[in-house]
MMTF fields as JSON, N, C-alpha, C and O atoms, coordinates in Angstrom:
{
  "mmtfVersion": "1.0.0",
  "mmtfProducer": "UNKNOWN",
  "numBonds": 363,
  "numAtoms": 364,
  "numGroups": 91,
  "numChains": 1,
  "numModels": 1,
  "chainsPerModel": [1],
  "groupsPerChain": [91],
  "chainIdList": ["A"],
  "bondAtomList": [4, 2, 8, 6, 12, 10, 16, 14, 20, 18, 24, 22, 28, 26, 32, 30, 36, 34, 40, 38, 44, 42, 48, 46, 52, 50, 56, 54, 60, 58, 64, 62, 68, 66, 72, 70, 76, 74, 80, 78, 84, 82, 88, 86, 92, 90, 96, 94, 100, 98, 104, 102, 108, 106, 112, 110, 116, 114, 120, 118, 124, 122, 128, 126, 132, 130, 136, 134, 140, 138, 144, 142, 148, 146, 152, 150, 156, 154, 160, 158, 164, 162, 168, 166, 172, 170, 176, 174, 180, 178, 184, 182, 188, 186, 192, 190, 196, 194, 200, 198, 204, 202, 208, 206, 212, 210, 216, 214, 220, 218, 224, 222, 228, 226, 232, 230, 236, 234, 240, 238, 244, 242, 248, 246, 252, 250, 256, 254, 260, 258, 264, 262, 268, 266, 272, 270, 276, 274, 280, 278, 284, 282, 288, 286, 292, 290, 296, 294, 300, 298, 304, 302, 308, 306, 312, 310, 316, 314, 320, 318, 324, 322, 328, 326, 332, 330, 336, 334, 340, 338, 344, 342, 348, 346, 352, 350, 356, 354, 360, 358],
  "bondOrderList": [1, 1, 1, 1, 1, 1, 1, 1, 1, 1, 1, 1, 1, 1, 1, 1, 1, 1, 1, 1, 1, 1, 1, 1, 1, 1, 1, 1, 1, 1, 1, 1, 1, 1, 1, 1, 1, 1, 1, 1, 1, 1, 1, 1, 1, 1, 1, 1, 1, 1, 1, 1, 1, 1, 1, 1, 1, 1, 1, 1, 1, 1, 1, 1, 1, 1, 1, 1, 1, 1, 1, 1, 1, 1, 1, 1, 1, 1, 1, 1, 1, 1, 1, 1, 1, 1, 1, 1, 1, 1],
  "groupList": [{"groupName": "MET", "atomNameList": ["N", "CA", "C", "O"], "elementList": ["N", "C", "C", "O"], "formalChargeList": [0, 0, 0, 0], "bondAtomList": [1, 0, 2, 1, 3, 2], "bondOrderList": [1, 1, 2], "singleLetterCode": "M", "chemCompType": "L-PEPTIDE LINKING"}, {"groupName": "LYS", "atomNameList": ["N", "CA", "C", "O"], "elementList": ["N", "C", "C", "O"], "formalChargeList": [0, 0, 0, 0], "bondAtomList": [1, 0, 2, 1, 3, 2], "bondOrderList": [1, 1, 2], "singleLetterCode": "K", "chemCompType": "L-PEPTIDE LINKING"}, {"groupName": "ASN", "atomNameList": ["N", "CA", "C", "O"], "elementList": ["N", "C", "C", "O"], "formalChargeList": [0, 0, 0, 0], "bondAtomList": [1, 0, 2, 1, 3, 2], "bondOrderList": [1, 1, 2], "singleLetterCode": "N", "chemCompType": "L-PEPTIDE LINKING"}, {"groupName": "ARG", "atomNameList": ["N", "CA", "C", "O"], "elementList": ["N", "C", "C", "O"], "formalChargeList": [0, 0, 0, 0], "bondAtomList": [1, 0, 2, 1, 3, 2], "bondOrderList": [1, 1, 2], "singleLetterCode": "R", "chemCompType": "L-PEPTIDE LINKING"}, {"groupName": "GLU", "atomNameList": ["N", "CA", "C", "O"], "elementList": ["N", "C", "C", "O"], "formalChargeList": [0, 0, 0, 0], "bondAtomList": [1, 0, 2, 1, 3, 2], "bondOrderList": [1, 1, 2], "singleLetterCode": "E", "chemCompType": "L-PEPTIDE LINKING"}, {"groupName": "ALA", "atomNameList": ["N", "CA", "C", "O"], "elementList": ["N", "C", "C", "O"], "formalChargeList": [0, 0, 0, 0], "bondAtomList": [1, 0, 2, 1, 3, 2], "bondOrderList": [1, 1, 2], "singleLetterCode": "A", "chemCompType": "L-PEPTIDE LINKING"}, {"groupName": "THR", "atomNameList": ["N", "CA", "C", "O"], "elementList": ["N", "C", "C", "O"], "formalChargeList": [0, 0, 0, 0], "bondAtomList": [1, 0, 2, 1, 3, 2], "bondOrderList": [1, 1, 2], "singleLetterCode": "T", "chemCompType": "L-PEPTIDE LINKING"}, {"groupName": "GLY", "atomNameList": ["N", "CA", "C", "O"], "elementList": ["N", "C", "C", "O"], "formalChargeList": [0, 0, 0, 0], "bondAtomList": [1, 0, 2, 1, 3, 2], "bondOrderList": [1, 1, 2], "singleLetterCode": "G", "chemCompType": "PEPTIDE LINKING"}, {"groupName": "ILE", "atomNameList": ["N", "CA", "C", "O"], "elementList": ["N", "C", "C", "O"], "formalChargeList": [0, 0, 0, 0], "bondAtomList": [1, 0, 2, 1, 3, 2], "bondOrderList": [1, 1, 2], "singleLetterCode": "I", "chemCompType": "L-PEPTIDE LINKING"}, {"groupName": "PHE", "atomNameList": ["N", "CA", "C", "O"], "elementList": ["N", "C", "C", "O"], "formalChargeList": [0, 0, 0, 0], "bondAtomList": [1, 0, 2, 1, 3, 2], "bondOrderList": [1, 1, 2], "singleLetterCode": "F", "chemCompType": "L-PEPTIDE LINKING"}, {"groupName": "CYS", "atomNameList": ["N", "CA", "C", "O"], "elementList": ["N", "C", "C", "O"], "formalChargeList": [0, 0, 0, 0], "bondAtomList": [1, 0, 2, 1, 3, 2], "bondOrderList": [1, 1, 2], "singleLetterCode": "C", "chemCompType": "L-PEPTIDE LINKING"}, {"groupName": "SER", "atomNameList": ["N", "CA", "C", "O"], "elementList": ["N", "C", "C", "O"], "formalChargeList": [0, 0, 0, 0], "bondAtomList": [1, 0, 2, 1, 3, 2], "bondOrderList": [1, 1, 2], "singleLetterCode": "S", "chemCompType": "L-PEPTIDE LINKING"}, {"groupName": "LEU", "atomNameList": ["N", "CA", "C", "O"], "elementList": ["N", "C", "C", "O"], "formalChargeList": [0, 0, 0, 0], "bondAtomList": [1, 0, 2, 1, 3, 2], "bondOrderList": [1, 1, 2], "singleLetterCode": "L", "chemCompType": "L-PEPTIDE LINKING"}, {"groupName": "VAL", "atomNameList": ["N", "CA", "C", "O"], "elementList": ["N", "C", "C", "O"], "formalChargeList": [0, 0, 0, 0], "bondAtomList": [1, 0, 2, 1, 3, 2], "bondOrderList": [1, 1, 2], "singleLetterCode": "V", "chemCompType": "L-PEPTIDE LINKING"}, {"groupName": "PRO", "atomNameList": ["N", "CA", "C", "O"], "elementList": ["N", "C", "C", "O"], "formalChargeList": [0, 0, 0, 0], "bondAtomList": [1, 0, 2, 1, 3, 2], "bondOrderList": [1, 1, 2], "singleLetterCode": "P", "chemCompType": "L-PEPTIDE LINKING"}, {"groupName": "ASP", "atomNameList": ["N", "CA", "C", "O"], "elementList": ["N", "C", "C", "O"], "formalChargeList": [0, 0, 0, 0], "bondAtomList": [1, 0, 2, 1, 3, 2], "bondOrderList": [1, 1, 2], "singleLetterCode": "D", "chemCompType": "L-PEPTIDE LINKING"}, {"groupName": "GLN", "atomNameList": ["N", "CA", "C", "O"], "elementList": ["N", "C", "C", "O"], "formalChargeList": [0, 0, 0, 0], "bondAtomList": [1, 0, 2, 1, 3, 2], "bondOrderList": [1, 1, 2], "singleLetterCode": "Q", "chemCompType": "L-PEPTIDE LINKING"}, {"groupName": "TYR", "atomNameList": ["N", "CA", "C", "O"], "elementList": ["N", "C", "C", "O"], "formalChargeList": [0, 0, 0, 0], "bondAtomList": [1, 0, 2, 1, 3, 2], "bondOrderList": [1, 1, 2], "singleLetterCode": "Y", "chemCompType": "L-PEPTIDE LINKING"}, {"groupName": "HIS", "atomNameList": ["N", "CA", "C", "O"], "elementList": ["N", "C", "C", "O"], "formalChargeList": [0, 0, 0, 0], "bondAtomList": [1, 0, 2, 1, 3, 2], "bondOrderList": [1, 1, 2], "singleLetterCode": "H", "chemCompType": "L-PEPTIDE LINKING"}],
  "groupTypeList": [0, 1, 2, 3, 4, 5, 6, 2, 5, 7, 5, 8, 3, 9, 10, 9, 11, 8, 3, 11, 1, 0, 12, 13, 5, 9, 13, 7, 13, 5, 12, 13, 14, 0, 13, 12, 12, 7, 8, 9, 13, 6, 7, 12, 5, 4, 3, 12, 12, 5, 15, 3, 8, 5, 16, 4, 12, 11, 14, 4, 13, 6, 5, 5, 5, 15, 0, 8, 4, 4, 17, 12, 11, 7, 13, 3, 3, 15, 13, 18, 11, 12, 11, 3, 9, 12, 4, 16, 3, 12, 1],
  "groupIdList": [1, 2, 3, 4, 5, 6, 7, 8, 9, 10, 11, 12, 13, 14, 15, 16, 17, 18, 19, 20, 21, 22, 23, 24, 25, 26, 27, 28, 29, 30, 31, 32, 33, 34, 35, 36, 37, 38, 39, 40, 41, 42, 43, 44, 45, 46, 47, 48, 49, 50, 51, 52, 53, 54, 55, 56, 57, 58, 59, 60, 61, 62, 63, 64, 65, 66, 67, 68, 69, 70, 71, 72, 73, 74, 75, 76, 77, 78, 79, 80, 81, 82, 83, 84, 85, 86, 87, 88, 89, 90, 91],
  "secStructList": [7, 2, 2, 2, 2, 2, 2, 2, 2, 2, 2, 2, 2, 2, 6, 6, 1, 2, 2, 2, 2, 2, 2, 2, 2, 2, 2, 2, 2, 2, 2, 2, 2, 2, 2, 2, 2, 2, 2, 2, 2, 2, 2, 2, 2, 2, 2, 2, 2, 2, 2, 2, 2, 2, 2, 2, 2, 2, 2, 2, 2, 2, 2, 2, 2, 2, 2, 2, 2, 2, 2, 2, 2, 2, 2, 2, 2, 2, 2, 2, 2, 2, 2, 2, 2, 2, 2, 2, 2, 2, 7],
  "xCoordList": [13.905, 12.547, 11.373, 10.28, 11.867, 11.043, 11.178, 10.193, 12.46, 12.907, 11.695, 10.989, 11.682, 10.782, 9.272, 8.52, 8.918, 7.547, 7.262, 6.184, 8.202, 8.113, 8.09, 7.186, 9.044, 8.834, 7.526, 7.073, 6.94, 5.788, 4.651, 3.81, 4.583, 3.69, 3.678, 2.623, 5.11, 4.993, 4.566, 4.019, 4.739, 4.118, 2.567, 1.975, 2.06, 0.68, 0.062, -1.117, 0.741, 0.514, 0.311, -0.682, 1.582, 1.621, 0.422, -0.143, 0.028, -0.969, -2.33, -3.159, -2.625, -3.821, -3.874, -4.851, -2.632, -2.524, -3.399, -3.939, -3.419, -4.121, -3.047, -3.433, -1.944, -0.967, -0.782, -0.607, -0.892, -0.9, -2.057, -1.933, -3.473, -4.563, -4.706, -5.279, -4.028, -4.121, -2.956, -3.184, -1.986, -0.979, -1.632, -1.711, -2.188, -2.942, -4.023, -4.242, -4.689, -5.755, -5.203, -5.606, -4.205, -3.619, -3.042, -3.408, -2.243, -1.764, -2.882, -2.696, -3.907, -4.995, -5.692, -6.214, -5.774, -6.466, -5.587, -6.027, -4.403, -3.429, -3.243, -3.257, -3.078, -2.795, -3.85, -3.454, -5.212, -6.215, -6.219, -6.188, -6.261, -6.33, -5.089, -5.143, -4.209, -2.928, -2.853, -2.408, -3.351, -3.55, -4.456, -4.193, -5.564, -6.504, -6.074, -6.444, -5.445, -4.85, -3.748, -3.666, -2.863, -1.884, -2.511, -1.964, -3.677, -4.247, -5.093, -5.339, -5.405, -6.014, -5.005, -5.242, -3.92, -2.897, -2.095, -1.616, -2.058, -1.397, -2.278, -1.813, -3.512, -4.553, -4.555, -4.618, -4.478, -4.376, -3.2, -3.363, -2.052, -0.733, -0.812, -0.363, -1.321, -1.373, -2.131, -1.609, -3.578, -4.214, -3.467, -3.42, -2.854, -2.189, -1.095, -0.885, -0.214, 0.793, 0.324, 0.951, -0.667, -1.234, -1.729, -1.614, -2.422, -2.9, -1.583, -1.596, -0.571, 0.603, 1.404, 1.96, 1.328, 2.119, 1.17, 1.696, -0.034, -0.951, -0.896, -0.964, -0.741, -0.578, 0.919, 1.081, 1.831, 3.049, 3.506, 4.363, 2.86, 2.93, 2.071, 2.371, 0.972, 0.048, 0.687, 0.317, 1.543, 2.143, 2.945, 2.949, 3.812, 4.559, 3.735, 4.199, 2.479, 1.771, 0.954, 0.68, 0.633, 0.228, 1.212, 0.984, 2.444, 3.46, 3.718, 3.875, 3.764, 4.167, 2.947, 3.147, 1.412, 0.386, 0.383, -0.164, 1.123, 1.1, 2.087, 1.906, 3.312, 4.158, 3.833, 4.336, 2.995, 2.813, 1.617, 1.52, 0.81, -0.209, 0.471, -0.1, 1.332, 2.258, 2.741, 2.587, 3.411, 4.161, 3.053, 3.156, 2.224, 1.003, 0.441, 0.27, 0.106, -0.208, 0.592, 0.13, 1.911, 2.752, 2.802, 3.036, 2.604, 2.508, 1.173, 1.13, -0.008, -1.245, -0.938, -1.073, -0.474, -0.224, 0.827, 0.641, 1.677, 2.664, 1.938, 2.1, 1.088, 0.175, -0.825, -0.915, -1.488, -2.247, -1.694, -2.331, -0.406, 0.196, 0.731, 0.666, 1.175, 1.551, 0.313, 0.358, -0.798, -1.938, -2.292, -2.645, -2.341, -2.599, -1.513, -1.881, -0.324, 0.668, 0.452, 0.503, 0.157, -0.076, -1.38, -1.428, -2.391, -3.731, -3.433, -4.132, -2.606, -2.339, -1.463, -1.689, -0.534, 0.487, -0.375, -0.024, -1.424, -2.035, -3.086, -3.543, -3.531, -4.43, -3.893, -4.618],
  "yCoordList": [-45.89, -45.951, -45.277, -44.788, -45.397, -44.934, -43.406, -42.726, -42.762, -41.532, -40.805, -39.846, -41.433, -40.907, -40.943, -40.004, -41.972, -41.981, -40.829, -40.234, -40.579, -39.639, -38.21, -37.391, -38.028, -36.999, -36.695, -35.551, -37.67, -37.527, -37.301, -36.43, -37.956, -37.614, -36.338, -35.831, -35.583, -34.219, -33.451, -32.361, -33.859, -33.031, -32.766, -31.693, -34.04, -34.236, -33.62, -33.265, -33.506, -32.761, -31.222, -30.539, -30.823, -29.441, -28.882, -27.857, -29.708, -29.428, -29.254, -28.57, -29.845, -29.774, -29.065, -28.959, -28.589, -27.997, -26.589, -26.21, -25.881, -24.627, -23.6, -22.644, -23.735, -22.747, -22.469, -21.393, -23.81, -24.009, -23.295, -22.404, -23.676, -23.058, -21.462, -20.763, -20.94, -19.57, -18.878, -17.735, -19.412, -18.937, -18.787, -17.69, -20.015, -19.832, -18.67, -17.992, -18.661, -17.644, -16.309, -15.493, -15.991, -14.661, -14.449, -13.437, -15.191, -14.887, -14.731, -13.976, -15.416, -15.084, -13.901, -13.39, -13.401, -12.274, -11.128, -10.091, -11.276, -10.194, -10.109, -8.997, -11.132, -11.298, -10.578, -9.81, -10.831, -10.484, -9.101, -8.705, -8.182, -6.832, -6.311, -5.359, -6.811, -6.272, -6.43, -5.597, -7.583, -7.923, -6.897, -6.211, -6.872, -5.8, -4.333, -3.621, -3.885, -2.717, -2.543, -1.424, -3.384, -3.457, -3.348, -2.62, -4.065, -3.911, -2.533, -2.184, -1.974, -0.637, 0.398, 1.181, 0.539, 1.182, 1.411, 2.476, 0.09, -0.044, 0.545, 1.239, 0.332, 1.054, 2.474, 3.207, 2.893, 4.356, 5.096, 6.091, 4.544, 4.963, 4.858, 5.794, 3.846, 3.793, 4.994, 5.802, 5.155, 6.261, 7.609, 8.402, 7.876, 9.21, 9.361, 10.466, 8.282, 8.305, 8.5, 9.206, 7.91, 8.229, 9.622, 10.173, 10.217, 11.608, 12.595, 13.55, 12.423, 13.152, 13.192, 14.185, 11.979, 11.924, 12.66, 13.327, 12.517, 13.202, 14.868, 15.635, 15.192, 16.682, 17.271, 18.378, 16.384, 16.896, 16.726, 17.434, 15.77, 15.667, 16.525, 16.846, 16.952, 17.72, 18.986, 19.21, 19.757, 20.836, 20.481, 21.177, 19.187, 18.682, 18.193, 18.291, 17.658, 17.103, 18.413, 18.362, 19.395, 20.527, 21.061, 21.336, 21.229, 21.864, 20.869, 21.327, 19.665, 18.529, 18.877, 19.171, 18.806, 19.003, 20.377, 20.478, 21.527, 22.834, 22.708, 23.219, 21.921, 21.962, 21.109, 21.344, 20.151, 19.144, 19.93, 19.721, 20.766, 21.298, 22.677, 23.169, 23.139, 24.047, 23.645, 24.32, 22.454, 21.669, 21.28, 21.542, 20.749, 20.427, 21.456, 21.378, 22.615, 23.847, 24.357, 25.014, 24.094, 24.553, 23.545, 23.933, 22.378, 21.409, 21.641, 21.479, 22.03, 22.269, 23.307, 23.083, 24.598, 25.683, 25.321, 25.907, 24.531, 24.034, 23.326, 23.567, 22.379, 21.696, 22.6, 22.469, 23.382, 24.403, 25.243, 25.539, 25.7, 26.618, 25.621, 26.056, 24.494, 23.584, 23.338, 23.37, 23.092, 22.688, 24.036, 23.888, 25.266, 26.274, 26.479, 26.849, 26.205, 26.164, 25.422, 25.867, 23.996, 23.032, 23.377, 23.098, 23.906, 24.488, 25.546, 25.571, 26.365, 27.603, 26.979, 27.227, 26.216, 25.523, 24.712, 24.629, 24.076, 23.128, 23.947, 23.317, 25.069, 25.743, 26.271, 26.947],
  "zCoordList": [28.077, 27.582, 28.817, 28.532, 30.012, 31.055, 31.017, 31.307, 30.64, 30.545, 29.512, 29.821, 28.423, 27.203, 27.563, 27.306, 28.113, 28.773, 29.788, 29.805, 30.556, 31.746, 30.839, 31.003, 29.988, 29.065, 28.32, 28.318, 27.712, 27.032, 28.214, 27.99, 29.323, 30.286, 30.842, 31.224, 30.95, 31.344, 30.147, 30.319, 29.09, 27.794, 27.903, 27.795, 28.15, 28.114, 29.399, 29.39, 30.361, 31.796, 31.508, 31.758, 30.88, 30.221, 29.605, 29.988, 28.508, 27.745, 28.339, 27.738, 29.514, 30.234, 31.566, 32.307, 31.742, 33.143, 33.007, 31.968, 34.315, 34.397, 33.879, 33.206, 34.117, 33.933, 32.135, 31.562, 31.565, 29.978, 29.539, 28.699, 30.151, 29.585, 29.717, 28.881, 31.029, 31.354, 30.318, 29.921, 29.978, 29.016, 27.763, 27.211, 27.202, 26.002, 25.777, 24.773, 27.174, 27.046, 27.021, 26.192, 27.967, 27.907, 26.582, 25.986, 26.047, 24.664, 23.487, 22.533, 23.624, 22.67, 22.814, 21.823, 23.884, 24.251, 24.005, 23.509, 24.322, 23.918, 22.444, 21.916, 21.768, 20.413, 19.482, 18.604, 19.679, 18.921, 18.669, 17.504, 19.778, 19.72, 19.035, 18.257, 19.267, 18.665, 16.992, 16.202, 16.73, 15.21, 14.607, 13.619, 15.324, 14.836, 14.873, 13.939, 15.702, 15.676, 14.81, 14.305, 14.505, 13.546, 12.133, 11.304, 11.809, 10.642, 10.335, 9.18, 11.202, 11.33, 11.089, 10.169, 11.757, 11.773, 10.407, 10.018, 9.731, 8.435, 7.467, 6.563, 7.576, 6.593, 6.667, 5.68, 7.969, 8.193, 7.497, 6.791, 7.749, 7.44, 5.79, 5.129, 5.217, 3.667, 3.204, 2.437, 3.735, 3.301, 3.462, 2.522, 4.715, 4.757, 3.976, 3.475, 3.74, 2.787, 1.282, 0.493, 1.003, -0.317, -0.662, -1.757, 0.673, 0.429, 0.454, -0.321, 1.22, 1.332, -0.154, -0.623, -0.714, -1.892, -3.036, -3.927, -2.962, -3.865, -3.84, -4.801, -2.345, -2.288, -2.845, -3.359, -2.64, -2.788, -4.351, -4.879, -4.943, -6.487, -7.224, -8.374, -6.645, -7.473, -8.202, -9.354, -7.655, -8.383, -9.476, -10.492, -9.341, -10.274, -11.531, -12.667, -11.267, -12.284, -12.952, -14.152, -12.285, -13.043, -13.916, -15.095, -13.273, -14.297, -15.468, -16.6, -15.265, -16.499, -17.493, -18.672, -16.796, -17.802, -18.632, -19.73, -17.919, -18.699, -19.765, -20.871, -19.405, -20.338, -21.605, -22.704, -21.369, -22.45, -23.371, -24.58, -22.712, -23.372, -24.007, -24.981, -23.638, -24.383, -25.536, -26.554, -25.524, -26.605, -27.783, -28.981, -27.273, -28.146, -28.949, -30.166, -28.08, -28.829, -29.784, -30.716, -29.641, -30.727, -31.881, -33.026, -31.62, -32.794, -33.465, -34.685, -32.769, -33.415, -34.361, -35.564, -33.872, -34.553, -35.939, -37.006, -35.811, -36.765, -38.038, -39.234, -37.408, -38.289, -38.99, -40.211, -38.461, -38.951, -39.94, -40.95, -39.688, -40.586, -41.828, -42.977, -41.617, -42.78, -43.627, -44.856, -42.933, -43.933, -44.479, -45.649, -44.118, -44.794, -46.128, -47.243, -45.807, -46.728, -47.962, -49.109, -47.507, -48.604, -49.29, -50.488, -48.768, -49.242, -50.168, -51.182, -50.047, -50.878, -52.106, -53.291, -51.675, -52.869, -53.647, -54.824, -53.33, -54.202, -54.992, -55.946, -54.846, -55.446, -56.814, -57.543]
}
């Protein structure tokens, strides 16, 4: 029982010692800038990656859009030809 009381007293003494207060202050002062820097760097990396992805995908997107436009242009010509054929057939 005395051993447990001694341990509790040691823990309480540690919580209020100058050493523990300095340790908590140092960790707090060091941790806050690191967290802020981490948030900033994460946001910056996210923006840079998004820009890089957009730059690299831009030619592929343009090529796909051109292919779709070409396909739809052919479909439009076919529909127009079919409508003229049906118009002539029904007259």
